[in-house]
LUMLUMGU-632704 format. One record per residue: x, y, z of N, C-alpha, C in turn; residue in one letter. Coordinates in steps of 0.1 Angstrom, whole numbers, plus 2048, in hexadecimal, padded with zeros to 3 digits. Example, Ala and Ser with C-alpha at 12.3 -4.5 7.8 and 13.67 -1.06 7.14 Angstrom:
BEGIN
8847C784E87B7D384E8847DF84EA
8807EA8478897F584788180084FS
end
This chain:
BEGIN
D54276D1AD5326DD0FD47272D06X
D4A274CF9D3F278CF0D3D26CCE6X
D30267CE6D2D25CCDDD2125FCD5X
D2025BCC9D1425CCC1D1126ACBCX
D0526DCBAD0027ACB5D0527DCA7X
D08272C9FD0D275C91D0427DC88X
CF7279C89CED280C81CEC28EC85X
CEC291C92CEA29EC97CF62A7C93X
D022A1C94D0E2A9C90D0E2ABC81X
D0A2A2C79D092A3C6BCFF2AFC67X
CF42AFC6ECEA2BAC6CCF02C8C6FX
CF72C8C7BCFD2D5C7FD082DAC75X
D102D0C70D1A2D3C66D142D9C59X
D092D3C55D022D7C49CFD2E6C4AX
CF92E9C56CF42F7C58D00300C59X
D0B2FCC5FD17304C60D1D307C53X
D1C2FEC4AD222FFC3DD1B308C33X
D0F30DC37D07316C2ED0E324C2EX
D0B32CC25D11339C23D0D343C2DX
D01342C32CFB34DC3ACFD349C49X
CFB354C52CFB352C60CEE34AC64X
CEF342C6FCE433AC73CE133BC82X
CD5338C85CD1337C93CC932AC96X
CCF321C9ECC8314CA1CC5314CB0X
CBA30ECB3CB630BCC1CB72FCCC3X
CBF2F8CCCCC12EACD0CBB2E8CDEX
CB22DFCE0CAC2DDCEDCA92CFCF1X
CA82CCCFDCA52BFD02CA72BED11X
CA32B4D17CA32B3D26CB12B4D2CX
CB22B8D38CBF2B9D3FCC72ACD3EX
CD42ADD3ACDC2A1D39CDC29AD2DX
CD429ED23CD3296D16CDF298D0DX
CE72A2D10CF32A3D08CF42AFCFEX
CEC2B9D00CEC2C5CF7CF92CCCF7X
CFE2CFD03D0A2D6D04D162CECFFX
D162C1D02D212B8CFDD212B8CEEX
D152B7CE8D132B7CD9D182C4CD4X
D142CFCD9D182DCCD4D272DECD5X
D2D2DACE0D3C2DCCE2D442D2CD9X
D3E2C6CD7D452BDCCED452C2CC0X
D392C8CBCD382CECAFD412DACADX
D442E1CB9D4C2EDCB9D5B2EACB7X
D5F2DDCB7D6D2DACB6D722E0CA8X
D7E2E6CA9D852ECC9DD7D2F7C97X
D742FDC9ED6D309C9AD6F314CA4X
D70321C9FD7132CCA8D6432DCB0X
D6432CCBDD5832ACC5D57334CD0X
D4C339CD3D49341CDFD3E33ACE6X
D40337CF3D36330CFBD33338D08X
D26339D0AD21340D16D15338D1CX
D16335D29D0B32ED2FD04337D39X
CF6337D38CEE340D40CE9339D4CX
CE8340D57CE233BD64CD6344D67X
CCD340D70CC2349D73CC7356D79X
CC4361D73CC836FD78CBF379D70X
CC1386D75CB9390D6FCBF395D61X
CB739DD5ACBB3A1D4DCC83A9D4DX
CCA3B2D57CD73BAD58CE33B1D59X
CE13A6D61CED39DD64CF0396D57X
CE6392D4FCE938BD43CEE394D38X
CE93A0D38CEF3AAD2ECFD3ADD31X
D013AED3ED0F3B0D42D183A5D3DX
D12398D3ED1A38DD3AD1E38DD2CX
D16392D23D19391D14D1A39ED0DX
D183A9D15D193B6D0ED263B9D07X
D313B6D0ED3E3B8D08D403AFCFCX
D3B3A3CFDD3C399CF2D3539FCE5X
D293A4CE7D223A9CDBD283B6CD6X
D2E3BECDED353CACD9D413C6CD1X
D483BCCD5D543B7CCDD4F3B1CBFX
D443AACC0D3E3A4CB3D3A3AFCAAX
D343B9CAFD2F3C4CA6D3A3CCCA0X
D463CCCA7D513D3CA2D593CAC98X
D553BEC96D5B3B6C8CD673AEC92X
D693ADC9FD743A7CA4D74397CA3X
D68392CA0D67384C9ED65380C8FX
D6738AC87D64388C78D7037FC73X
D6D375C6BD7636CC65D70365C59X
D7935EC52D74357C46D6A34DC49X
D6C345C53D6333AC58D59340C61X
D4E339C63D4433EC6DD4933CC7BX
D45345C83D48344C92D3C33DC98X
D3E334CA1D3432DCA8D31334CB5X
D25338CB8D2133FCC4D16336CCBX
D1A331CD7D11328CDFD0C32FCEBX
CFF330CECCF9336CF8CF132ACFFX
CF7325D0ACF1319D11CE731ED1BX
CDC316D1CCD1319D25CCB327D23X
CC932AD16CC4338D13CB633BD18X
CAF331D1DCA2334D22CA233CD2EX
CAE33DD34CAF346D40CB0355D3CX
CB3358D30CB5365D2BCA836DD2CX
CA8378D34C9C381D35C9E38ED2DX
CAA391D29CAD39DD22CA939DD14X
CA03A6D10C9C3A7D02CA83ACCF9X
CB13B4CFFCBC3B9CF8CC53AECF3X
CC73A4CFACD0399CF6CCA392CE9X
CBD390CE9CB738ACDDCB8394CD1X
CB73A1CD4CB83ABCC9CC73AACC4X
CD03A9CCDCDE3A8CC9CE139CCC0X
CDB391CC4CDC384CBCCD7387CADX
CCC38DCACCC6390C9FCCF39AC97X
CD43A4C9ECDD3ADC98CE93A6C92X
CEF39DC99CFB395C94CF738DC88X
CEB387C88CE737FC7DCE4387C70X
CE0394C72CDC39CC67CE73A5C62X
CF33A5C68CFE3AEC64D0B3A6C63X
D0A39DC59D16395C56D2239DC52X
D1F3A8C4AD2A3B0C44D333B6C4FX
D2D3BBC5AD343C1C65D383B7C70X
D303AEC72D323A4C7ED39397C7AX
D38394C6DD3D387C69D3137DC69X
D34371C64D2A366C64D2A35EC71X
D1E35BC76D1D354C83D13348C81X
D1633EC88D0C333C8BD0A334C9AX
CFD337C9DCFA339CABCF132DCB0X
CF6326CBACEE31BCC0CE9320CCEX
CDC31FCCFCD5322CDCCD0315CE2X
CD6312CEECD3305CF4CCA307D00X
CC12FDD02CB72FED0DCB42F0D12X
CB32EFD1FCAF2E2D25CA02E4D2AX
C9A2EFD27C8C2F1D2AC832EED1EX
C7D2E2D1EC752DED13C682E6D13X
C632E9D1EC572F1D1FC592FFD19X
C65305D1CC68312D17C69313D08X
C70309D02C72309CF4C65306CECX
C5D2FDCF1C512F8CEAC45301CEDX
C45309CF8C3A311CFBC3C320CFCX
C48324D00C4B332D03C54339CF9X
C5C331CF1C65337CE8C5E340CDEX
C5233DCDAC4B345CD0C48353CD5X
C48355CE2C45361CE8C5136BCEAX
C5D366CE6C6836FCE6C68379CDBX
C72382CDBC7338CCD1C70387CC3X
C6638CCBCC62387CAFC6D386CA4X
C76390CA5C81390C9BC8B385C9EX
C8C381CABC95376CAFC8E369CAAX
C82367CADC7B35BCAAC7B359C9BX
C79363C93C78362C84C8635FC7FX
C91361C86C9E35FC82CA3351C84X
C9B349C8BCA033BC8ECA0333C82X
CAB32DC7FCAC324C73CA5316C76X
CA7311C82CA1304C85CA1302C94X
C982F9C98C962F5CA6C982E6CA7X
CA12E1CAECA52D3CAECA32CECBDX
C9B2C4CBEC992BDCCBCA32B2CCCX
CAC2B2CD6CB62A7CD7CB029CCDEX
CB0290CD8CAA284CDECB427BCE5X
CAF272CEECB9269CF4CC0261CEAX
CCC25DCEDCD4255CE4CCE248CE1X
CD0242CD5CC9235CD2CD022ACD9X
CC921ECD8CCF212CDFCDC20ECD8X
CDD210CCBCEA20DCC4CF5215CC9X
CF2222CCBCFC22BCD1D00228CDFX
CF6223CE7CF821FCF4D01213CF6X
CFF20ACECD081FECECD17203CEAX
D1820DCE1D25213CDFD2B219CECX
D2221ECF4D26224D01D2B21AD0AX
D2520ED0AD29203D13D2E1F7D0BX
D391F8D05D3E1EECFCD411E1D03X
D441E1D10D481D4D17D3C1CED1EX
D301D4D1DD241CFD23D1C1C6D19X
D151BCD1FD0D1B4D16D011BCD11X
CFA1B6D07CEE1BDD02CE41BDD0CX
CE21B2D14CD91B2D1FCDB1BDD29X
CE81BFD2DCEB1CAD36CE81D8D30X
CEB1D9D23CE81E6D1DCD91E9D1DX
CD11DFD1ACC21E1D1ACBE1E5D28X
CC31DED32CBF1E2D40CC31F0D44X
CD01F3D40CD4201D43CCC20BD3CX
CC9209D30CC0212D28CB2213D2EX
CAD208D33CA0208D38C9F20FD46X
CAA211D4CCAA218D59CAE227D57X
CB8229D4FCBE237D4ECBA23ED41X
CB4236D37CB123CD2BCBD23FD23X
CBC247D18CC724AD10CCD258D13X
CCD25BD20CD2268D25CE0267D29X
CE926ED22CF826DD25CFB270D33X
CF427AD39CF727ED47CF6273D50X
CEB26AD4ECE925FD57CF2253D53X
CF4251D47CFC246D42D0A247D48X
D0F253D49D1D255D4DD1E252D5CX
D13250D63D1424DD72D1523ED74X
D12236D6AD12227D6BD20222D6DX
D2321BD77D30216D7AD32209D73X
D3A209D69D3C1FDD60D431F2D67X
D491F5D73D501EAD7AD471E3D84X
D3B1E8D86D321E2D90D261DBD88X
D201D2D8FD151CBD89D081D3D8AX
CFD1CDD84CF01D4D84CEB1D7D92X
CEB1CED9ACE61D0DA8CED1DCDAFX
CFA1DCDAFD011E6DB6D001F4DAFX
CFF1F4DA2CFC201D9BCEF207D9FX
CE41FED9FCD7203DA3CD7208DB2X
CDD200DBACDE205DC8CE5212DCAX
CF1213DC3CF921FDC4CF222BDBEX
CEB229DB3CE4235DACCD7239DB2X
CD022FDB8CC2232DBDCBE22FDCBX
CC5225DD1CC021FDDDCC7222DEAX
CCF22CDEACD5231DF7CD2240DF9X
CD3244E05CD1252E08CDA25CE00X
CE6257DFCCEF25FDF5CEF25DDE6X
CE5255DE1CE4252DD3CE325FDCAX
CEB25FDC0CEB26BDB8CDE26EDB0X
CD7263DADCCA264DA6CBE263DAEX
CC0263DBBCB4261DC4CAA26DDC3X
CAF279DC1CA6284DC0CA528ADB2X
CAB283DA8CAC288D9AC9E289D94X
C95280D97C87281D91C8028DD95X
C81290DA2C7B29DDA7C812A9DA0X
C8E2A9D9EC952B4D98C902B6D89X
C8E2AAD82C892ABD74C7C2B1D74X
C732ADD7CC652B3D7CC652C1D81X
C6C2C4D8CC6C2D1D91C722DCD87X
C7A2D8D7FC812E1D75C762E7D6CX
C6C2DFD69C622E3D5FC542E6D65X
C512E1D70C432E1D75C422E7D83X
C362EED85C322F2D92C282E7D97X
C232E9DA3C1A2DFDA9C202D1DA9X
C2C2D0DAEC332C3DADC2C2B8DB4X
C252BBDBFC1E2B0DC6C132AADBEX
C0C2B2DB6C012ADDAEC072A4DA2X
C112A9D9CC182A1D91C1E294D97X
C23295DA3C2928ADA9C1F27FDACX
C13283DB0C0827ADB3C04272DA6X
C04279D9BC01272D8EC0C269D8AX
C1826DD8CC24265D88C24258D91X
C2125AD9EC2024EDA7C16244DA2X
C0B248D9EC0023FD99C05238D8CX
C0B240D83C1023AD77C1B22FD7AX
C23233D84C2E229D88C2921DD8EX
C1C21DD93C16211D98C10208D8DX
C1020DD81C0A206D76BFC20AD73X
BF7215D79BEA21AD76BEB222D6AX
BE721DD5EBEA224D51BDE229D4AX
BD2226D4FBC522BD4ABC1238D50X
BBB241D49BB724DD4EBAD24BD5AX
BA4242D58B9B23FD63BA223AD70X
BAC232D6EBB422DD79BBB238D80X
BC0242D79BC724DD7FBBC256D86X
BB0257D81BA625ED87BA2258D95X
BA124BD95B9E244DA2BA9244DACX
BB6244DA7BC1243DAFBC5251DB6X
BC425BDAEBC9268DB2BBE271DB9X
BB126EDB5BA6276DBABA5283DB3X
BAD286DA9BAC292DA1BA1290D97X
B9C29CD92B9229BD87B99296D7AX
B91291D71B9728DD64B9C299D5DX
B962A4D5EB9B2B0D57BA82B4D5CX
BAA2B4D6ABB72B8D70BC22AED6BX
BBE2A1D6CBC8297D68BCC299D59X
BC329CD51BC629ED43BCF2A9D41X
BCD2B4D48BD62C0D47BE42BCD4BX
BE52B5D57BF32B2D5CBFA2A8D53X
BF229ED4EBF8294D45BFD29BD38X
BF52A5D33BFA2ACD27C072B3D2AX
C092B9D36C162C0D39C212B6D3AX
C1E2AAD40C292A0D41C2C29BD33X
C2329AD2AC25295D1DC2E29FD16X
C2B2ACD17C332B7D11C412B7D16X
C432B3D22C512B1D28C582A6D22X
C5129CD1DC57290D18C59285D22X
C53286D2DC5527BD38C49272D39X
C3E275D33C3226DD32C2E26CD23X
C28261D1FC23260D12C1525AD12X
C0C25ED09C00257D06C0224CCFDX
BFE240D00C01234CF8BF6232CEEX
BF9237CE2BF0235CD7BF2227CD1X
BE7220CD1BE8212CCCBE8212CBDX
BEE208CB8BED206CA9BDF205CA4X
BDD20CC99BCF20CC93BCC1FFC8CX
BC31F7C92BC01EAC8DBB11E9C89X
BAD1DEC83BA01DCC7FB961DBC8BX
B9A1D3C95B911D1CA0B931DBCACX
B8F1E7CA9B911F1CB3B8B1EFCC1X
B801E7CC0B791E4CCDB811DCCD7X
B8C1D5CD2B941CDCDBBA11D5CDFX
BA11E2CDBBAD1EACDEBAB1F2CEAX
BB51F3CF3BB51FBCFFBB820ACFBX
BB1213D00BB3221CFDBB5229D09X
BBA236D08BBD23FD13BC723AD1DX
BD2235D17BDD22FD20BE9239D20X
BEF239D2CBFB242D2EC0623AD35X
C1223ED32C1D238D3AC28242D3CX
C31240D46C3D248D47C47244D3DX
C4A24DD33C52249D28C6124BD2BX
C64254D35C72256D39C7724BD42X
C81243D3DC85237D45C8923AD53X
C90245D55C95248D63C8924BD6CX
C80253D68C74255D70C6B249D71X
C6A241D67C63235D68C6822BD73X
C7522AD73C7C221D7DC7A227D8BX
C7C234D8BC7A23BD98C6D239D9FX
C6223BD97C5523AD9CC5022CD9EX
C57222D97C53214D99C5A20EDA5X
C67212DA7C6F20BDB1C74214DBDX
C77221DBAC7E229DC3C74230DCCX
C6B238DC7C6123FDCFC5A237DD9X
C5422BDD4C4D223DDEC5521EDEAX
C6221EDE8C6B219DF3C74223DF9X
C70230DF8C7923ADFDC7C239E0CX
C72235E13C74233E22C7F229E25X
C7E21EE1EC88213E20C96217E1BX
C96220E11CA3225E0CCA922DE17X
CA1236E1DCA623EE28CAB236E34X
CA522AE36CAA221E40CB5218E3CX
CBB21AE30CC6213E2CCC3204E27X
CB7202E22CB31F5E1ECB41F3E0FX
CBD1FAE08CBE1F9DFACC01EBDF4X
CC91E3DFBCCB1D6DF6CBF1CDDF7X
CB71CFE01CAB1C7E03CA11CBDF8X
CA01D8DF5C971DCDEBC9A1D6DDEX
CA71D5DDACAB1CFDCECA81C0DCEX
CAC1B9DD8CAA1ABDD8C9B1A6DD9X
C931AEDE1C851A9DE3C7B1AFDD9X
C7E1BBDD4C741C2DCBC791C3DBDX
C851C9DBBC891CCDADC8D1BFDA5X
C961B7DABC9B1ACDA3C901A2D9FX
C8619FDA7C7C195DA3C7319AD98X
C711A8D97C671ADD8EC6E1B4D82X
C7B1B5D82C821BED78C7F1B9D6AX
C801ACD67C7E1A8D59C711ABD54X
C661AAD5CC591AED58C581BDD55X
C5E1C4D5EC5E1D3D5DC651D7D50X
C6F1D0D4CC771D4D40C711D1D33X
C661C9D33C601C5D26C5E1D1D1CX
C571DCD20C541E6D16C611EDD11X
C6B1EDD1AC781F4D16C7F1EAD0CX
C7F1DDD0FC841D4D06C7D1D4CF8X
C701D6CF8C691D8CECC6D1E4CE4X
C711EFCEBC761FBCE4C831F7CDCX
C8C1EFCE3C981EBCDCC951E2CD1X
C8C1D9CD2C881D0CC7C831D7CBBX
C7B1E1CBDC761E9CB2C821F0CABX
C8B1F5CB3C971FCCADC9F1F2CA5X
CA01E5CAACA71DACA3CA11D7C96X
C931D6C96C8C1D3C89C8D1DFC7FX
C8D1EBC85C8E1F6C7CC9B1F6C74X
CA61F3C7CCB31F2C75CB31E7C6BX
CAD1DBC6FCAD1D0C65CA51D4C59X
C9B1DCC5AC931E0C4EC9B1EAC46X
CA21F3C4CCAA1FDC45CB51F6C3DX
CBA1EBC42CC51E4C3BCC01D8C32X
CB21D8C30CAD1CEC27CAD1C0C2CX
CAD1BEC39CAE1B1C3ECA01ABC41X
C951B3C3FC881AEC41C811ADC33X
C751A7C33C6E1A4C27C681B1C21X
C661BBC29C601C8C25C671D3C2CX
C661DFC26C6C1EBC2CC641F1C37X
C621EBC42C5A1F0C4DC611FDC52X
C58207C54C5E214C59C5521BC63X
C4A214C67C4221AC71C3F210C7CX
C42213C88C4220AC93C3820EC9EX
C2F205CA2C26208CADC241FCCB6X
C1B1FECBFC171F3CC9C081F2CC9X
C031E6CCABF41E4CCCBF11E0CDAX
BE91E8CE1BE51E6CEFBD71E0CEFX
BD71D3CF0BCA1CCCF0BC41C9CFDX
BB81C6CFEBB11C4D0BBB61B7D11X
BBB1AED09BC01A1D0EBCF19FD0CX
BD61A9D09BE41A8D07BEA1B3CFEX
BF71B3CFDBFE1BDCF5C061B7CEAX
C051BDCDEC0E1B9CD3C191C4CD3X
C251C1CD8C301CBCDAC341D2CCEX
C341CBCC3C391D0CB6C2E1CFCABX
C2A1DACA5C221DAC9AC291E3C90X
C2E1DDC85C361E5C7BC2E1E5C6EX
C301F1C67C291F2C59C341F7C4FX
C311F4C43C381FBC38C2E204C30X
C3320BC26C2A214C1FC1F20DC18X
C1F200C16C141F9C0FC0C1F1C19X
C0E1F4C26C061EFC31C091E0C33X
C141DBC2FC191CEC33C1C1CFC42X
C1A1C4C4AC1B1C5C58C241BBC5EX
C2B1BEC69C321B4C71C2E1B6C7FX
C2B1ABC86C261ACC94C2F1A3C9DX
C321A8CA9C3A19FCB2C381A2CC1X
C3C199CC9C3C19BCD7C4A198CDDX
C4D19FCE8C5A19ECEEC5A199CFCX
C63191CFFC6418BD0DC7218ED12X
C73194D1EC80196D25C8118CD31X
C79182D31C7A179D3CC8616FD3BX
C8A169D46C96161D45C93154D3EX
C8714FD3EC84142D38C83144D29X
C87139D21C86139D13C7713AD0FX
C75140D03C67141CFEC63134CF8X
C57130CFBC51123CF6C47126CEBX
C4211BCE5C3911CCDAC2C123CDDX
C29123CEAC1D12ACEFC1D139CEBX
C2913ECEAC2A14CCE6C2514FCD8X
C27145CCFC22147CC1C13147CC1X
C0D13ECC9BFE13DCCABF914ACD0X
C00150CDABFC15CCE0BFC168CD6X
C07168CCEC08173CC4BFD172CBAX
BFB166CB5BF0164CABBE2168CB0X
BE0164CBDBD3168CC3BD2177CC5X
BDC17ECC8BDC18CCCABD9193CBCX
BE018ECB2BDE195CA5BD0192CA0X
BCA187CA3BBC184C9FBB318DCA7X
BB618FCB4BAD199CBCBAE1A7CB6X
BBA1AACB1BBC1B8CABBB51B9C9DX
BB21AEC97BAD1AEC8ABB81AFC7FX
BC41ABC82BCF1ABC79BCF19EC72X
BCB19EC65BC9192C5EBD618CC57X
BDF194C54BEB190C4EBF7198C53X
C02191C58C0E198C5CC1918EC5EX
C25193C5FC3118BC62C3218AC71X
C3417EC77C3417DC85C4317DC89X
C46183C95C53183C9AC53182CAAX
C5D17CCAFC5E17ACBEC6C17FCC2X
C6D186CCDC7918ACD3C7A184CE1X
C8617FCE5C88179CF2C9517CCF8X
C9617DD05CA217FD0BCAC173D0AX
CA6167D0CCAF15BD0CCAC151D02X
CA5154CF7CA414ACEDC96143CEDX
C95139CE5C88132CE2C8A123CE2X
C7E11DCE4C7F10ECE4C80109CD5X
C820FCCD4C850F6CC7C790F8CBDX
C6D0F8CC1C620F9CB8C61107CB2X
C65111CBAC6511ECB4C7111FCAAX
C7C11ACAEC8811ACA5C85114C98X
C7D109C98C79102C8CC7010BC83X
C67112C89C5E11CC82C67127C7CX
C7012BC83C79136C7EC81131C72X
C86125C73C8E11FC68C8611EC5CX
C7A11BC5DC71119C51C6C126C4BX
C6F131C52C6B13EC4DC5E143C51X
C5713BC5AC4A13FC5FC4A149C6AX
C5614CC6FC57155C7BC6415BC7CX
C65168C7FC7216EC82C7416EC91X
C8016AC95C8316ACA3C91170CA5X
C92176CB1C9F17BCB5CA117BCC4X
CAC177CC9CAF178CD7CBB182CD9X
CBF184CE5CC918ECE8CD618BCE1X
CD917ECDFCE517ACD8CE517FCC9X
CD9181CC4CD8185CB6CDA194CB5X
CD919CCC0CDB1AACC0CEA1ADCBFX
end
């Protein structure tokens, strides 16, 4: 099933329609849908596809030598461009292959016009090592595109029969990664999907987090130690120092590598007037699958081996899940507001979205427009309806941040009490619950 990626396909088509041959690099983590996107784009186009596995240069040259000979003889020459896809090209060690790619690009008259897509699931390779390849190859690259997880709107399209709440939970556990989303059994409930995917010895995702890290990193035990601490909610650099026993310099290097992988992020707080009330030097696991793994799976690995998956869910996951989901729900709320702003449904054209991490609480949503008009909000994924105390909390937090004027908004899983509804009706407050999504 191929869903979404309309903007990506539109961009690829615009490059394909140009007169000259092109070379694009598409990259992103394993399972994010690079190959599916490329093959969907290849529909109704003359296409050559080769996937590379780890092997020596002679093996790789043998794989494509006959292909390049045919191309150089003009056997693929046609009126339309030919699409040439090299999947997992970071495994290529042969300089000759890159030289042949450049030859094809520079000799349209004899070879014909080509659009060459080089795909890679190694983020580290593309962002740090690509520049060291053959200079003529690097200089021939038309563009480098990082494929991102699918949006929440696209995910709802993926699960058309699931509720918004279920879609938020699924996204918070699996992220917008098509490889993982395809594993979710739509005929089973949340509990049994989590047990099947994570909490049995045969679970297909039980060792996925280790695979993701091992693909890009050495010294897995050291990285694992840091991820375990982050999974426990230790998000300050000093807390990581005390928890791991590593030096701050070592932690900083490891965190930097995890950030480059896209699995950890430094949480930059919104820039506000009262910086002294702002928490700094915060980190979190940004990848939902790894976040869920280190929060719930890794700490219970022994019980999983003993077949206690159902107990883990009932005693540990279910009671704390709503609280765990809050930052992921906030991500969806920001996406909701961004769409509202794009369609002119808000008072200003807000286009920049941040979070403020205060010493006494968090403002989940801090939005700006080009004239510095602001909107601020907090999000609750708890089962109880949100009461008027939430308005007082939000106003207190904006005062602590030094935000003197903004539009207030509240998001809730299950709605609001009558006093909040009255404020919303009078225009003093923007509110939205899952039914509004």
